[in-house]
C-alpha positions as CSV (number, residue, x, y, z in Angstrom):
1,M,-203.3,23.7,-96.3
2,L,-199.8,25.2,-96.8
3,P,-198.5,25.1,-100.4
4,T,-195.7,22.7,-101.2
5,V,-192.3,23.4,-102.9
6,A,-193.7,21.8,-106.1
7,E,-196.7,24.2,-106.1
8,L,-194.3,27.2,-105.7
9,L,-192.5,26.0,-108.9
10,E,-195.8,26.4,-110.8
11,L,-196.2,30.1,-109.8
12,P,-195.7,32.5,-112.8
13,E,-193.5,34.7,-110.7
14,I,-191.0,31.8,-110.2
15,R,-191.4,30.3,-113.6
16,R,-190.1,33.6,-115.1
17,G,-186.8,32.7,-113.4
18,N,-186.5,29.4,-115.5
19,P,-186.2,27.3,-112.3
20,V,-184.3,24.0,-112.5
21,V,-184.4,21.5,-109.7
22,L,-180.8,20.4,-109.1
23,A,-181.1,18.4,-105.9
24,G,-183.7,17.1,-103.4
25,G,-186.3,16.3,-106.1
26,C,-187.7,13.7,-103.8
27,S,-188.7,16.3,-101.2
28,L,-190.7,18.7,-103.4
29,D,-193.8,17.8,-101.3
30,R,-192.5,19.7,-98.3
31,P,-195.0,22.4,-97.1
32,V,-193.8,26.0,-97.3
33,R,-194.8,28.2,-94.3
34,W,-193.1,31.4,-95.4
35,V,-190.6,32.9,-97.9
36,H,-187.4,34.5,-96.7
37,V,-184.7,36.5,-98.6
38,S,-181.2,36.5,-97.3
39,E,-177.6,36.7,-98.5
40,L,-176.1,35.8,-95.1
41,A,-174.0,32.6,-94.9
42,D,-175.0,32.0,-91.2
43,I,-178.7,32.6,-91.7
44,G,-179.6,29.2,-90.3
45,D,-179.8,30.3,-86.6
46,M,-182.4,33.0,-87.6
47,L,-184.9,30.7,-89.2
48,T,-187.7,28.7,-87.5
49,G,-188.4,26.0,-90.2
50,G,-190.7,25.7,-93.2
51,E,-189.2,28.6,-95.1
52,A,-188.3,28.8,-98.8
53,L,-185.0,30.7,-98.8
54,L,-184.1,33.0,-101.7
55,T,-180.5,34.0,-102.3
56,T,-178.1,35.2,-105.0
57,G,-175.2,33.7,-103.1
58,V,-173.2,37.0,-103.2
59,V,-171.6,36.3,-99.8
60,L,-171.7,32.6,-99.7
61,P,-168.4,30.7,-99.4
62,H,-166.9,29.1,-102.5
63,S,-165.2,26.3,-100.7
64,T,-166.7,22.8,-100.5
65,A,-166.5,22.8,-96.7
66,G,-168.1,26.2,-96.4
67,L,-171.0,25.3,-98.8
68,T,-171.5,22.0,-97.0
69,Q,-171.7,23.8,-93.7
70,Y,-174.1,26.3,-95.1
71,V,-176.4,23.5,-96.4
72,N,-176.2,21.7,-93.1
73,S,-177.2,24.8,-91.2
74,L,-180.3,25.2,-93.4
75,V,-181.3,21.6,-92.9
76,D,-180.9,21.9,-89.1
77,A,-183.2,24.9,-89.2
78,G,-185.8,23.0,-91.2
79,V,-185.7,25.0,-94.4
80,A,-188.2,23.7,-97.0
81,A,-186.1,24.7,-100.1
82,L,-183.2,26.8,-101.3
83,F,-183.6,29.0,-104.4
84,L,-180.3,30.2,-105.9
85,G,-180.4,33.1,-108.4
86,L,-177.5,33.1,-110.8
87,G,-175.6,36.0,-112.1
88,R,-174.2,37.8,-109.0
89,G,-172.7,35.3,-106.7
90,F,-172.3,32.4,-109.1
91,E,-172.5,31.9,-112.9
92,H,-173.3,28.3,-112.4
93,C,-174.4,26.4,-109.2
94,P,-171.3,24.9,-107.5
95,Q,-171.2,21.1,-107.7
96,S,-170.3,21.0,-104.0
97,L,-173.5,22.8,-103.2
98,I,-175.5,20.4,-105.3
99,K,-173.8,17.4,-103.7
100,A,-174.4,18.7,-100.2
101,A,-178.1,19.5,-100.9
102,E,-178.7,16.1,-102.6
103,S,-177.1,14.3,-99.7
104,A,-179.4,16.1,-97.2
105,S,-182.5,15.8,-99.5
106,L,-182.8,19.6,-99.5
107,P,-184.6,20.9,-102.6
108,L,-182.1,23.1,-104.4
109,I,-183.6,25.1,-107.3
110,E,-181.5,27.1,-109.7
111,L,-183.0,30.3,-111.1
112,R,-181.3,30.8,-114.4
113,S,-183.1,34.1,-115.3
114,T,-183.1,37.2,-113.2
115,I,-186.3,37.9,-111.3
116,R,-187.3,40.3,-108.6
117,F,-187.4,38.5,-105.3
118,I,-190.0,40.9,-104.0
119,T,-192.5,39.7,-106.5
120,V,-191.9,36.1,-105.5
121,T,-192.4,36.8,-101.8
122,E,-195.6,38.7,-102.5
123,A,-196.9,35.9,-104.7
124,V,-196.1,33.2,-102.2
125,H,-197.3,35.1,-99.2
126,S,-200.6,35.8,-100.9
127,L,-200.9,32.1,-101.8
128,I,-200.3,31.2,-98.1
129,V,-202.7,33.8,-96.7
130,N,-205.4,32.7,-99.3
131,R,-204.9,29.1,-98.3
132,Q,-205.2,30.0,-94.6
133,M,-208.4,32.0,-95.4
134,V,-209.8,29.0,-97.3
135,E,-208.9,26.7,-94.4
136,L,-210.5,29.2,-91.9
137,R,-213.7,29.3,-94.0
138,R,-213.8,25.5,-94.2
139,T,-213.3,25.2,-90.5
140,Q,-216.1,27.8,-89.9
141,R,-218.4,26.0,-92.3
142,T,-217.6,22.7,-90.6
143,H,-218.5,24.1,-87.1
144,E,-221.7,25.6,-88.5
145,V,-222.8,22.4,-90.2
146,F,-222.2,20.2,-87.1
147,T,-223.7,22.8,-84.7
148,N,-226.9,22.8,-86.8
149,L,-226.9,19.0,-87.0
150,G,-226.8,18.8,-83.2
151,L,-229.6,21.3,-82.8
152,E,-231.7,19.4,-85.3
153,G,-231.1,16.1,-83.7
154,A,-229.8,14.7,-86.9
155,S,-229.4,10.9,-87.3
156,V,-226.1,9.1,-87.6
157,P,-226.5,8.5,-91.4
158,T,-227.1,12.3,-91.9
159,I,-224.1,13.1,-89.8
160,L,-221.9,10.7,-91.9
161,K,-223.3,12.1,-95.2
162,E,-222.3,15.7,-94.2
163,A,-218.9,14.5,-92.9
164,A,-218.2,12.7,-96.2
165,T,-219.2,15.7,-98.2
166,L,-217.1,18.1,-96.2
167,A,-214.1,15.8,-96.0
168,Q,-214.5,14.8,-99.7
169,S,-213.9,11.2,-98.8
170,P,-215.7,8.0,-97.7
171,V,-216.5,8.0,-93.9
172,I,-217.1,4.8,-92.0
173,L,-218.3,4.3,-88.4
174,E,-217.2,1.0,-86.8
175,N,-217.4,-0.4,-83.3
176,L,-214.6,-1.7,-81.1
177,S,-214.9,-5.1,-82.8
178,H,-214.1,-3.5,-86.2
179,L,-217.6,-4.2,-87.5
180,V,-219.1,-1.4,-89.6
181,L,-222.2,0.2,-88.0
182,A,-222.8,2.9,-90.7
183,H,-221.0,4.5,-93.6
184,D,-221.2,6.9,-96.5
185,S,-219.1,6.1,-99.5
186,N,-219.2,9.6,-100.9
187,G,-220.1,8.4,-104.4
188,R,-217.7,5.4,-104.5
189,F,-218.7,1.8,-104.7
190,D,-219.3,0.1,-101.3
191,E,-217.3,-2.8,-102.5
192,D,-214.2,-0.6,-102.9
193,V,-214.7,1.2,-99.6
194,L,-215.5,-1.8,-97.4
195,H,-213.7,-4.8,-98.9
196,D,-211.8,-6.9,-96.4
197,W,-212.8,-4.4,-93.8
198,E,-212.0,-6.1,-90.5
199,A,-208.5,-7.1,-91.5
200,R,-207.7,-3.7,-92.9
201,S,-209.1,-1.9,-89.8
202,R,-207.2,-4.1,-87.3
203,S,-204.0,-3.2,-89.1
204,C,-204.5,0.5,-88.3
205,R,-203.7,1.0,-84.7
206,D,-204.5,4.3,-83.0
207,T,-201.7,6.2,-81.3
208,G,-204.0,9.0,-80.0
209,R,-207.4,10.4,-80.3
210,T,-206.9,11.2,-84.0
211,T,-204.3,9.2,-86.0
212,S,-203.1,9.4,-89.6
213,H,-202.3,6.1,-91.4
214,P,-200.6,7.3,-94.6
215,D,-199.6,3.8,-95.6
216,V,-203.2,2.9,-96.2
217,G,-204.6,6.5,-96.7
218,W,-206.8,6.5,-93.6
219,L,-207.5,9.1,-91.0
220,T,-209.1,7.8,-87.8
221,T,-210.5,9.3,-84.6
222,T,-212.2,7.7,-81.6
223,V,-215.9,8.0,-80.8
224,G,-217.2,8.3,-77.3
225,A,-216.1,9.9,-74.0
226,R,-212.6,9.5,-72.8
227,V,-213.7,6.9,-70.2
228,E,-216.1,5.1,-72.6
229,V,-214.8,4.9,-76.1
230,W,-217.2,2.6,-78.0
231,G,-216.2,3.2,-81.7
232,R,-214.0,4.7,-84.3
233,L,-214.6,7.0,-87.2
234,V,-212.5,6.4,-90.4
235,A,-212.0,8.7,-93.3
236,Q,-210.4,7.3,-96.4
237,V,-208.5,10.5,-97.3
238,G,-205.6,9.1,-99.4
239,Q,-201.9,9.3,-98.7
240,S,-202.0,12.8,-97.3
241,H,-204.7,14.7,-95.5
242,M,-205.7,18.3,-95.1
243,P,-206.1,20.0,-91.7
244,H,-209.8,20.6,-92.3
245,Q,-210.4,16.9,-92.7
246,V,-209.2,16.3,-89.2
247,V,-211.6,19.0,-87.9
248,V,-214.5,17.4,-89.9
249,L,-213.7,13.9,-88.6
250,E,-213.4,15.1,-84.9
251,R,-216.6,17.2,-85.1
252,A,-218.5,14.3,-86.7
253,A,-217.3,11.9,-84.0
254,A,-218.4,14.3,-81.3
255,A,-221.8,14.7,-82.9
256,I,-222.3,10.9,-83.2
257,A,-221.2,10.5,-79.5
258,I,-223.8,13.0,-78.4
259,R,-226.4,11.4,-80.6
260,R,-225.7,8.1,-79.0
261,L,-226.2,9.6,-75.5
262,I,-229.6,10.9,-76.7
263,E,-230.6,7.5,-78.1
264,R,-229.8,5.5,-75.0
265,D,-233.5,4.5,-74.7
266,Q,-233.9,4.2,-78.5
267,E,-232.7,1.8,-81.1
268,T,-228.9,1.3,-80.9
269,L,-226.6,2.0,-83.8
270,E,-225.9,-1.7,-84.1
271,Q,-229.6,-2.4,-84.4
272,Q,-230.0,0.5,-87.0
273,A,-227.2,-1.0,-89.1
274,R,-228.7,-4.5,-89.0
275,R,-232.2,-3.2,-89.8
276,S,-230.9,-1.1,-92.7
277,L,-228.9,-4.0,-94.1
278,L,-231.7,-6.5,-93.8
279,H,-234.2,-4.1,-95.3
280,D,-231.9,-3.4,-98.2
281,I,-231.6,-7.2,-98.8
282,I,-235.3,-7.8,-98.6
283,N,-236.2,-4.8,-100.8
284,R,-233.2,-5.3,-103.2
285,S,-232.1,-1.7,-102.5
286,Y,-228.5,-2.1,-103.4
287,S,-226.5,-1.1,-106.5
288,S,-224.8,-4.4,-106.9
289,R,-224.4,-7.8,-105.2
290,E,-220.7,-7.1,-104.7
291,D,-221.5,-3.9,-102.8
292,L,-224.0,-5.7,-100.6
293,F,-221.5,-8.6,-100.0
294,A,-218.9,-6.0,-98.9
295,R,-221.4,-4.3,-96.5
296,A,-222.5,-7.6,-94.9
297,S,-218.9,-8.8,-94.6
298,A,-217.9,-5.5,-92.9
299,F,-220.7,-6.2,-90.5
300,G,-219.5,-9.7,-89.8
301,L,-222.0,-11.6,-92.0
302,H,-220.9,-13.6,-95.1
303,L,-223.5,-14.0,-97.8
304,H,-221.5,-15.2,-100.8
305,H,-221.8,-18.9,-101.6
306,R,-224.0,-19.6,-98.6
307,Q,-227.5,-21.1,-98.0
308,L,-229.6,-18.2,-96.6
309,V,-232.5,-19.0,-94.3
310,P,-235.1,-16.2,-93.9
311,I,-236.7,-16.4,-90.4
312,V,-239.4,-14.3,-88.7
313,V,-240.0,-14.1,-84.9
314,R,-243.5,-12.9,-84.0
315,V,-243.5,-11.8,-80.3
316,W,-246.4,-11.5,-77.8
317,P,-247.8,-10.1,-75.7
318,V,-247.2,-6.6,-77.1
319,T,-249.9,-4.6,-75.3
320,E,-248.2,-1.3,-74.9
321,A,-250.2,1.4,-76.7
322,D,-247.7,4.2,-76.1
323,G,-245.2,4.4,-79.0
324,M,-242.2,5.0,-76.9
325,R,-243.0,2.1,-74.5
326,R,-243.6,-0.2,-77.5
327,Q,-240.3,0.9,-79.0
328,R,-238.4,0.3,-75.7
329,L,-240.0,-3.2,-75.5
330,M,-239.0,-4.1,-79.0
331,R,-235.5,-2.8,-78.2
332,D,-235.3,-5.2,-75.3
333,V,-236.7,-8.0,-77.4
334,A,-234.3,-7.3,-80.2
335,A,-231.4,-7.3,-77.7
336,A,-232.4,-10.6,-76.3
337,V,-232.8,-12.2,-79.7
338,D,-229.5,-10.6,-80.8
339,A,-227.7,-12.1,-77.8
340,A,-229.2,-15.5,-78.6
341,A,-228.0,-15.2,-82.2
342,E,-224.5,-14.2,-81.1
343,S,-224.3,-17.3,-78.9
344,R,-224.7,-19.5,-82.0
345,P,-221.8,-20.3,-84.4
346,E,-224.0,-19.5,-87.5
347,G,-223.9,-16.0,-88.9
348,V,-227.3,-14.4,-88.1
349,L,-228.6,-10.9,-89.0
350,V,-231.4,-9.6,-86.7
351,A,-233.6,-6.6,-87.1
352,V,-237.0,-5.3,-86.0
353,I,-239.2,-5.2,-89.1
354,A,-242.6,-4.5,-87.5
355,A,-244.3,-3.5,-84.3
356,D,-244.1,-7.0,-82.8
357,T,-242.0,-8.8,-85.4
358,L,-238.3,-9.4,-85.9
359,G,-236.7,-10.6,-89.1
360,M,-233.6,-12.9,-89.1
361,L,-231.4,-14.0,-91.9
362,M,-229.2,-17.0,-91.1
363,S,-226.2,-17.7,-93.2
364,L,-225.0,-21.3,-93.4
365,L,-222.2,-23.0,-95.3
366,P,-223.7,-25.0,-98.3
367,R,-223.5,-28.4,-96.5
368,S,-224.2,-27.3,-93.0
369,P,-227.1,-29.2,-91.2
370,R,-229.9,-26.8,-91.6
371,E,-232.4,-28.4,-89.1
372,Q,-229.8,-28.7,-86.4
373,A,-228.9,-25.0,-86.8
374,L,-232.5,-23.9,-86.7
375,V,-233.3,-26.0,-83.6
376,G,-230.3,-24.5,-81.8
377,L,-231.1,-20.9,-82.8
378,S,-234.8,-21.2,-82.0
379,S,-234.2,-22.7,-78.6
380,A,-231.7,-19.9,-77.8
381,V,-234.2,-17.3,-79.0
382,R,-237.0,-18.7,-76.8
383,K,-234.7,-18.9,-73.8
384,G,-233.7,-15.3,-74.3
385,L,-237.3,-14.1,-74.6
386,A,-238.3,-16.1,-71.5
387,G,-235.7,-14.3,-69.5
388,L,-237.3,-10.8,-70.1
389,D,-239.4,-9.1,-67.5
390,P,-242.2,-9.9,-68.2
391,P,-241.3,-13.1,-70.2
392,R,-242.3,-13.1,-73.8
393,E,-243.5,-15.9,-76.1
394,A,-243.0,-16.2,-79.8
395,V,-243.9,-18.1,-82.9
396,I,-240.9,-18.6,-85.2
397,G,-241.6,-18.9,-88.9
398,V,-239.0,-20.3,-91.2
399,A,-238.9,-20.2,-95.0
400,G,-237.0,-22.6,-97.3
401,S,-233.3,-21.9,-97.8
402,V,-232.3,-19.7,-100.7
403,V,-229.0,-19.1,-102.4
404,E,-229.7,-15.9,-104.3
405,L,-230.1,-12.5,-102.6
406,S,-233.0,-11.8,-104.9
407,E,-235.0,-14.6,-103.3
408,V,-234.6,-13.4,-99.7
409,G,-237.5,-11.0,-99.9
410,R,-239.9,-13.7,-101.1
411,G,-238.5,-16.1,-98.4
412,M,-239.0,-13.4,-95.7
413,H,-242.6,-12.9,-96.8
414,E,-243.2,-16.7,-96.6
415,A,-241.6,-16.9,-93.1
416,R,-243.8,-14.0,-92.0
417,E,-246.9,-15.7,-93.3
418,V,-246.0,-18.8,-91.3
419,A,-245.4,-16.8,-88.1
420,E,-248.5,-14.7,-88.5
421,A,-250.8,-17.7,-89.4
422,G,-249.5,-19.9,-86.6
423,R,-249.6,-17.8,-83.5
424,E,-252.2,-20.0,-81.9
425,G,-252.1,-23.8,-81.8
426,M,-248.5,-24.2,-83.0
427,R,-246.4,-24.3,-79.8
428,G,-245.3,-27.8,-79.9
429,R,-242.2,-27.2,-82.0
430,S,-239.4,-24.8,-81.6
431,Y,-240.0,-23.4,-85.1
432,H,-242.5,-23.8,-87.9
433,E,-242.4,-24.0,-91.7
434,L,-245.1,-23.7,-94.3
435,P,-246.3,-27.3,-94.2
436,D,-246.9,-26.9,-90.4
437,V,-249.6,-24.2,-90.8
438,H,-252.1,-26.5,-92.6
439,V,-255.6,-25.0,-93.1
440,R,-254.9,-22.1,-90.7
441,G,-252.1,-20.9,-93.1
442,L,-254.4,-21.2,-96.1
443,L,-257.1,-19.2,-94.4
444,Y,-254.6,-16.6,-93.4
445,L,-253.5,-16.2,-97.0
446,L,-257.2,-15.9,-98.0
447,R,-258.3,-13.7,-95.1
448,S,-259.1,-10.7,-97.2
449,D,-261.1,-12.6,-99.8
450,P,-264.8,-11.5,-99.7
451,R,-265.9,-15.1,-100.2
452,V,-264.1,-16.3,-97.1
453,Q,-265.6,-13.3,-95.1
454,A,-269.0,-14.2,-96.5
455,F,-268.5,-17.9,-95.4
456,V,-267.7,-16.8,-91.8
457,E,-270.8,-14.6,-91.6
458,R,-273.0,-17.3,-93.1
459,E,-271.8,-20.1,-90.8
460,I,-271.4,-18.3,-87.4
461,G,-272.9,-14.9,-88.1
462,P,-275.8,-15.4,-85.6
463,L,-273.4,-16.3,-82.9
464,L,-271.3,-13.2,-83.6
465,A,-274.4,-11.0,-83.4
466,V,-275.2,-11.7,-79.7
467,E,-274.0,-9.3,-77.0
468,A,-270.2,-9.2,-76.4
469,E,-269.9,-11.1,-73.1
470,R,-272.1,-14.0,-74.2
471,R,-270.5,-14.1,-77.6
472,R,-267.1,-14.4,-75.9
473,D,-268.2,-17.3,-73.7
474,L,-270.0,-19.2,-76.6
475,L,-267.0,-18.7,-79.0
476,Q,-264.6,-19.9,-76.3
477,A,-266.7,-23.0,-75.7
478,L,-267.1,-23.8,-79.4
479,R,-263.5,-23.2,-80.2
480,Q,-262.3,-25.5,-77.3
481,Y,-264.9,-28.2,-78.1
482,L,-263.8,-28.4,-81.8
483,G,-260.1,-28.1,-80.9
484,V,-260.1,-31.2,-78.8
485,G,-261.9,-33.3,-81.4
486,R,-265.4,-32.9,-79.9
487,N,-264.5,-34.5,-76.6
488,K,-266.8,-32.8,-74.1
489,S,-264.9,-34.0,-71.0
490,L,-261.6,-32.7,-72.3
491,A,-263.2,-29.4,-73.4
492,A,-264.8,-28.9,-69.9
493,D,-261.5,-29.6,-68.2
494,A,-259.7,-27.1,-70.5
495,L,-262.3,-24.5,-69.8
496,H,-262.3,-25.1,-66.1
497,M,-266.0,-25.6,-66.0
498,S,-268.4,-28.4,-65.2
499,R,-269.7,-30.6,-67.9
500,P,-273.4,-29.6,-67.4
501,A,-272.4,-26.0,-67.9
502,L,-270.5,-26.8,-71.1
503,Y,-273.5,-28.9,-72.3
504,H,-275.7,-25.9,-71.7
505,R,-273.5,-23.6,-73.8
506,L,-273.2,-26.2,-76.6
507,R,-277.1,-26.5,-76.8
508,S,-277.3,-22.7,-77.0
509,I,-274.8,-22.7,-79.9
510,E,-276.8,-25.4,-81.7
511,K,-280.0,-23.4,-81.3
512,L,-278.4,-20.1,-82.5
513,L,-276.7,-21.7,-85.5
514,N,-279.4,-24.3,-86.2
515,V,-276.8,-27.1,-86.4
516,D,-276.2,-30.5,-84.9
517,L,-272.8,-30.6,-83.1
518,D,-272.8,-34.4,-83.4
519,D,-272.7,-34.0,-87.2
520,V,-269.0,-34.4,-88.3
521,E,-269.3,-32.3,-91.4
522,A,-271.2,-29.6,-89.6
523,C,-268.5,-29.5,-87.0
524,L,-265.8,-29.4,-89.7
525,T,-267.5,-26.4,-91.3
526,L,-267.8,-24.6,-88.0
527,H,-264.2,-25.3,-87.1
528,V,-263.0,-23.8,-90.4
529,A,-265.3,-20.8,-89.9
530,I,-263.9,-20.2,-86.4
531,I,-260.3,-20.4,-87.6
532,A,-261.1,-18.0,-90.4
533,F,-262.8,-15.6,-87.9
534,D,-259.8,-15.8,-85.5
535,V,-257.3,-15.1,-88.4
536,Q,-259.4,-12.1,-89.5
537,Q,-259.7,-10.7,-86.0
538,R,-256.0,-11.0,-85.3
539,D,-255.2,-9.3,-88.7
540,E,-257.5,-6.4,-87.8
541,R,-255.7,-6.0,-84.4
542,G,-252.4,-5.9,-86.2
């Protein structure tokens, strides 16, 4: 970065001349590209702009018109500042020269003590060259960092962290809707960086690939190919920016664009951002509630003074053993659920939280009808899953509404228990809450208790010990018979078998377990044991 006129005034070589700013004090932030010494009155045509001009004024005109013309020629040439050494051409700086310089906002500095101009030019040129070397090293370092990040396949958060460090400013990635996908605050509070994000971002319109917005202290650059721009990278650099910050921002944008191309079959940036935000809420991984409110608001979700409803969607079938295929499946599932959530007026955060499970956090105004919103959201989710190829089913577990962020984690755990406990036998409603899971939910909560495991083995252990195919048939018959209230005709129809065949299987079960299937209490005990066994088996399968 080039030194400014103000920085030149701090150099020891110039301070020895007792410099006094007589005019153009508002323009001391002008960059100085070079220093030139000249006594010519018509030097303007020989300059190219950005020079600090040193003169003793020996051959300058003394008339007001002549000095005004001299100043105008310097301004037309783009001179950064004029330094006038007293003692040879002038004992005091002429008022007409001061007036002309002030009128043109040209910094005019009077040097009241004699100094050697050669020492000034050497000092300034050394400063400029050193700044250029520093800038060159910074640029080289930036290219090295982002080249290595690309070779290592670095994630977007890693790219943003390096960009924020190199630019020494917060860096934010947003989509075309001005919602924050990821950010690094570079040590600042998220609340300060992200407050009122969408409105502030929309006020900063781009005029090219990279644009400076000095009124708000932002530097922005587009992310994506020329024909497919999908986002924007923002650096909060302050009122003025340095050239290397532009390089950092553009290299970071290119690295993110390449990363997105690589991740086309993986989790999208939007999904990553939602998952990160939801996990931070659940695990209380945030520095302050205000910072989290700002992050959520920048992502389009309002959490302050709302009723928050934790929801879990358990999807099946998920039979893919291969990790990449399972990941692609859940990406499609998440996209379908996300689209369903976006079709609703309520604010909803969606994220994959397990191999076959999505978490959702719905934000409602305090007096909004909760049940109506849940029915609408659940129906939209089911419709979206049914439209996949192949179609998917789900159990949707819902926890009670909470108002504090600290309670979301507990609520999400409750919703997950409901969804996991109720995969079978709970398909009559669009969503389910804790009271709906009944004894199945209780047994799910107690599934790891040795006493429950011993109860299962005691009651149906002999049946479980027979060879696999026969065990499957007998368990299926017993499960269906107990599930329809011991109605043998309904059970036979549901199993697509004749009643005599069912009777034969039931007699085999009675003999194996030494029970009477006409005994109500015995059947109740067996039904509880079957449910406990099913819950344990499903838990082992994950």
